[in-house]
C-alpha positions as CSV (number, residue, x, y, z in Angstrom):
1,M,0.0,0.0,0.0
2,R,1.3,3.4,-0.9
3,V,0.5,6.8,0.5
4,V,0.3,9.6,-2.2
5,G,0.1,13.2,-1.2
6,A,-2.3,15.6,-2.8
7,A,-1.2,18.4,-5.1
8,G,-1.9,21.1,-2.4
9,G,1.3,20.3,-0.5
10,S,2.2,18.3,2.5
11,G,-0.7,19.5,4.4
12,G,-3.2,18.3,2.0
13,D,-5.3,15.1,1.8
14,T,-3.7,11.8,1.2
15,E,-5.0,8.9,-0.9
16,L,-4.5,5.3,-0.1
17,I,-3.8,3.1,-3.1
18,R,-4.3,-0.7,-2.6
19,P,-2.4,-2.8,-5.1
20,H,-4.3,-5.5,-7.1
21,C,-7.6,-4.1,-6.0
22,R,-10.3,-3.4,-8.5
23,P,-13.8,-1.8,-8.0
24,R,-16.4,-4.4,-7.1
25,H,-18.6,-5.2,-10.0
26,P,-22.2,-4.4,-9.4
27,E,-23.4,-7.8,-10.6
28,A,-21.1,-9.8,-8.3
29,R,-23.7,-10.3,-5.7
30,T,-26.2,-11.7,-8.3
31,M,-23.6,-14.4,-9.1
32,L,-23.6,-15.9,-5.7
33,P,-27.0,-17.7,-6.0
34,L,-25.9,-19.0,-9.4
35,L,-22.7,-20.4,-7.9
36,L,-24.7,-22.0,-5.1
37,L,-27.1,-23.6,-7.7
38,L,-24.0,-25.0,-9.5
39,L,-22.8,-26.5,-6.4
40,E,-26.2,-28.2,-5.8
41,A,-26.0,-29.5,-9.4
42,A,-22.7,-31.1,-8.7
43,R,-24.3,-33.1,-6.0
44,G,-27.5,-33.8,-7.9
45,Q,-28.5,-32.9,-11.4
46,D,-31.5,-30.8,-12.3
47,P,-34.6,-33.1,-11.9
48,Q,-36.1,-31.4,-14.9
49,L,-33.4,-32.9,-17.0
50,Y,-34.0,-36.5,-15.9
51,A,-36.5,-38.9,-17.4
52,P,-37.2,-42.2,-15.6
53,A,-36.6,-45.3,-17.6
54,L,-36.7,-49.1,-17.4
55,S,-33.6,-50.5,-15.7
56,N,-30.8,-51.5,-18.1
57,L,-29.5,-54.2,-15.7
58,S,-29.6,-57.8,-16.7
59,L,-32.5,-58.8,-14.4
60,G,-35.3,-61.3,-15.1
61,G,-38.7,-59.9,-15.3
62,L,-38.0,-56.2,-16.2
63,T,-41.6,-56.2,-17.5
64,T,-44.3,-58.7,-16.6
65,A,-48.0,-58.8,-17.1
66,S,-48.5,-56.5,-14.1
67,T,-45.1,-55.0,-13.0
68,F,-42.1,-53.3,-14.4
69,V,-38.7,-52.2,-13.0
70,L,-37.2,-48.7,-13.0
71,D,-33.8,-47.3,-12.1
72,Q,-33.9,-45.5,-8.8
73,P,-33.5,-41.7,-9.1
74,R,-30.0,-41.5,-7.7
75,C,-28.2,-38.2,-7.8
76,V,-31.3,-36.6,-9.4
77,F,-32.7,-34.4,-6.6
78,P,-30.4,-31.8,-4.8
79,D,-29.5,-32.2,-1.1
80,S,-31.6,-29.1,-0.4
81,L,-34.7,-31.4,-0.8
82,S,-33.5,-33.8,1.9
83,D,-36.7,-33.2,3.9
84,A,-39.0,-33.7,0.9
85,V,-40.9,-36.8,0.0
86,I,-40.2,-38.3,-3.4
87,W,-43.2,-39.8,-5.0
88,L,-43.5,-41.9,-8.2
89,V,-46.5,-41.0,-10.5
90,V,-47.9,-43.6,-12.7
91,A,-50.2,-42.3,-15.5
92,V,-51.9,-43.3,-18.7
93,P,-50.5,-41.4,-21.7
94,Q,-53.7,-39.5,-22.3
95,G,-53.5,-38.2,-18.8
96,V,-50.0,-36.7,-19.1
97,P,-51.0,-33.4,-20.9
98,S,-53.6,-32.5,-18.2
99,F,-51.6,-33.7,-15.2
100,N,-52.0,-31.5,-12.2
101,S,-49.0,-31.8,-9.9
102,T,-50.6,-29.8,-7.1
103,L,-53.2,-32.6,-6.3
104,K,-52.1,-34.3,-3.1
105,P,-51.0,-37.9,-3.1
106,G,-53.8,-40.2,-1.9
107,S,-56.6,-37.8,-3.0
108,Q,-59.5,-39.1,-5.0
109,D,-57.9,-38.1,-8.2
110,R,-54.7,-39.8,-7.4
111,A,-55.9,-43.1,-5.8
112,Y,-54.6,-46.4,-7.1
113,H,-58.0,-48.1,-6.8
114,L,-59.6,-45.6,-9.1
115,F,-56.9,-45.9,-11.8
116,P,-57.3,-45.8,-14.7
117,G,-61.1,-45.3,-14.6
118,S,-61.9,-41.9,-12.8
119,A,-58.2,-41.3,-12.0
120,S,-55.8,-40.9,-14.9
121,A,-52.8,-41.2,-12.6
122,Y,-51.8,-42.4,-9.1
123,M,-48.9,-41.7,-6.7
124,T,-47.0,-44.4,-4.9
125,L,-43.5,-45.5,-3.6
126,N,-43.1,-42.4,-1.3
127,T,-39.7,-42.1,0.3
128,T,-37.0,-39.5,1.1
129,L,-33.6,-38.9,-0.4
130,L,-32.1,-40.9,2.4
131,N,-33.2,-44.0,0.5
132,Y,-31.7,-42.7,-2.7
133,P,-28.0,-42.1,-1.6
134,C,-25.7,-40.4,-4.0
135,P,-23.4,-41.7,-5.5
136,K,-24.4,-45.3,-5.9
137,A,-22.0,-47.9,-4.6
138,D,-20.2,-50.1,-7.1
139,G,-22.2,-53.3,-7.7
140,E,-25.3,-52.1,-5.9
141,I,-28.7,-53.0,-7.6
142,A,-30.6,-49.7,-7.3
143,V,-34.0,-50.5,-8.8
144,L,-37.7,-49.9,-8.1
145,R,-40.3,-52.6,-9.0
146,V,-43.7,-51.1,-9.6
147,G,-46.8,-53.2,-9.0
148,T,-45.7,-55.7,-6.4
149,E,-48.0,-55.0,-3.5
150,T,-50.9,-57.6,-3.9
151,G,-52.0,-57.2,-0.2
152,C,-53.4,-53.8,-0.7
153,Q,-54.8,-54.3,-4.2
154,R,-58.5,-54.2,-2.9
155,D,-57.9,-52.2,0.2
156,N,-59.5,-48.8,-0.4
157,T,-57.9,-47.4,2.7
158,R,-54.5,-47.5,0.9
159,P,-54.9,-45.1,-2.0
160,T,-51.0,-45.0,-2.5
161,C,-50.8,-48.8,-2.9
162,N,-48.1,-50.1,-5.2
163,G,-50.5,-52.6,-6.6
164,P,-50.3,-54.7,-9.7
165,L,-50.9,-52.6,-13.0
166,P,-54.4,-53.3,-14.3
167,G,-53.4,-54.0,-17.9
168,P,-50.6,-54.0,-20.5
169,G,-50.6,-50.2,-20.7
170,P,-48.8,-48.3,-22.0
171,Y,-47.9,-46.2,-18.9
172,R,-45.7,-43.2,-18.3
173,V,-44.1,-42.3,-15.0
174,R,-42.3,-39.4,-13.4
175,F,-40.9,-38.6,-9.9
176,V,-42.2,-35.6,-7.9
177,A,-40.8,-34.1,-4.7
178,W,-43.3,-32.9,-2.1
179,D,-42.7,-30.9,1.1
180,N,-45.3,-29.2,3.4
181,S,-46.0,-26.5,0.9
182,G,-46.6,-28.8,-2.1
183,P,-44.6,-30.0,-5.1
184,V,-41.1,-28.5,-5.1
185,A,-39.4,-30.4,-8.0
186,E,-40.3,-33.0,-10.6
187,T,-38.7,-34.9,-13.3
188,K,-39.6,-35.4,-17.0
189,W,-42.1,-38.1,-18.1
190,S,-40.7,-41.4,-19.2
191,E,-41.2,-42.9,-22.5
192,P,-44.3,-45.1,-22.8
193,I,-43.8,-48.5,-21.0
194,T,-45.8,-51.5,-22.2
195,L,-46.2,-54.6,-20.2
196,K,-46.3,-58.2,-21.5
197,T,-49.6,-59.7,-22.5
198,A,-50.7,-63.2,-21.4
199,T,-51.7,-65.5,-24.2
200,P,-55.4,-66.5,-24.0
201,W,-56.0,-70.2,-23.5
202,N,-58.3,-70.5,-26.5
203,S,-55.6,-69.1,-28.8
204,I,-53.1,-71.9,-27.9
205,P,-52.8,-74.3,-30.9
206,R,-54.2,-77.8,-30.3
207,T,-52.6,-81.0,-31.1
208,D,-54.0,-83.2,-33.9
209,R,-56.9,-85.2,-32.5
210,R,-55.9,-88.3,-34.5
211,H,-52.5,-88.2,-33.0
212,S,-53.9,-87.9,-29.6
213,A,-56.2,-90.8,-30.0
214,A,-53.3,-93.0,-31.2
215,M,-51.3,-91.9,-28.1
216,I,-54.2,-92.8,-25.9
217,A,-54.6,-96.3,-27.5
218,L,-50.9,-97.0,-27.2
219,T,-50.8,-95.9,-23.6
220,S,-53.8,-98.2,-22.8
221,I,-52.2,-101.2,-24.3
222,L,-48.9,-100.7,-22.5
223,T,-50.7,-100.2,-19.3
224,I,-52.7,-103.5,-19.7
225,L,-49.4,-105.4,-20.6
226,F,-47.7,-104.0,-17.6
227,A,-50.6,-105.0,-15.3
228,T,-50.5,-108.6,-16.8
229,L,-46.8,-108.9,-16.2
230,L,-47.1,-107.6,-12.7
231,A,-50.0,-110.1,-11.9
232,G,-47.9,-113.0,-13.2
233,L,-44.9,-112.0,-11.1
234,V,-47.0,-111.7,-8.0
235,T,-48.6,-115.2,-8.6
236,M,-45.2,-116.7,-9.1
237,L,-43.9,-115.3,-5.9
238,V,-46.9,-116.6,-4.0
239,C,-46.6,-120.2,-5.5
240,W,-42.9,-120.1,-4.7
241,G,-43.4,-119.4,-1.0
242,S,-46.3,-121.7,-0.3
243,D,-48.1,-125.0,-1.2
244,A,-50.9,-123.3,-2.9
245,C,-49.9,-124.4,-6.3
246,G,-49.1,-128.1,-5.2
247,V,-45.4,-127.7,-5.1
248,S,-43.7,-127.5,-1.8
249,G,-42.0,-124.4,-1.4
250,T,-39.1,-126.0,0.7
251,F,-36.8,-128.8,-0.1
252,S,-35.9,-131.0,2.9
253,K,-33.5,-133.8,3.1
254,P,-35.2,-137.2,3.0
255,E,-35.3,-139.1,6.2
256,A,-33.0,-142.2,6.6
257,V,-35.0,-145.5,6.6
258,T,-33.7,-148.2,9.0
259,V,-34.4,-151.8,8.1
260,Q,-34.2,-154.2,10.8
261,R,-33.7,-158.0,10.3
262,Y,-35.7,-160.4,12.3
263,N,-34.9,-164.0,12.7
264,T,-37.6,-166.3,13.7
265,H,-37.0,-169.5,15.7
266,H,-39.0,-171.8,13.5
267,V,-37.2,-171.0,10.3
268,Y,-34.0,-172.8,11.0
269,D,-33.8,-176.5,12.1
270,H,-30.2,-176.5,13.3
271,P,-28.2,-174.0,15.2
272,R,-25.4,-174.0,12.5
273,D,-27.8,-172.7,9.9
274,R,-28.5,-169.6,11.9
275,L,-26.9,-166.4,11.1
């Protein structure tokens, strides 16, 4: 810092000159909120730039006849919404243009049990950012399965039930953050999601009836032959173990026969002729 005297002499005013100091720009204060917003975006991107989508993981059943699997909205909402509740909105495509985000979750126009009849959309899977930590850990499976709660499917007291989808769709979804004042952030709508369709039983091709009759006849003949062989085997075993068939089932050693010789006194006239 230098002290420079005024032109009026030593008794005049002095001017302080600070090196490397420039006058403050009048728009410097307006840049501070923008910098804070950029810091928030470094932690979580702008929700309005994010569109939910089916998970790209190699999982079985990404779409079924009544469910589908989404990626969790990780690093989508900023930390400033840590106290907000994140809801998933499921809607039919024709209800997207007229969707009113100010309708409260669980209200009559957002009830699962009235979808898609009198309610073009319903809200479910409510949670906070605590369950969507950022960043995602390596190897972590971060998905949401929509339509898995069968226990509340017919419970009208659970308007936010994550129940099975009523048909193949298509459906479109988005995430909305709510606090005590109402919706504070929302994502874009997803592309249409179509579920799988079960094949009607009457459309399954039937086998040739002549072929079926031949198979039935062959099966019957083989069954009769097997029953006959089984009966013969049982009969043989019974005869082998008893006298029912006239044959002794055991072989015993014949008893020894002892022949005794008798000499009578009147056969021999002389003692020398006796044995």
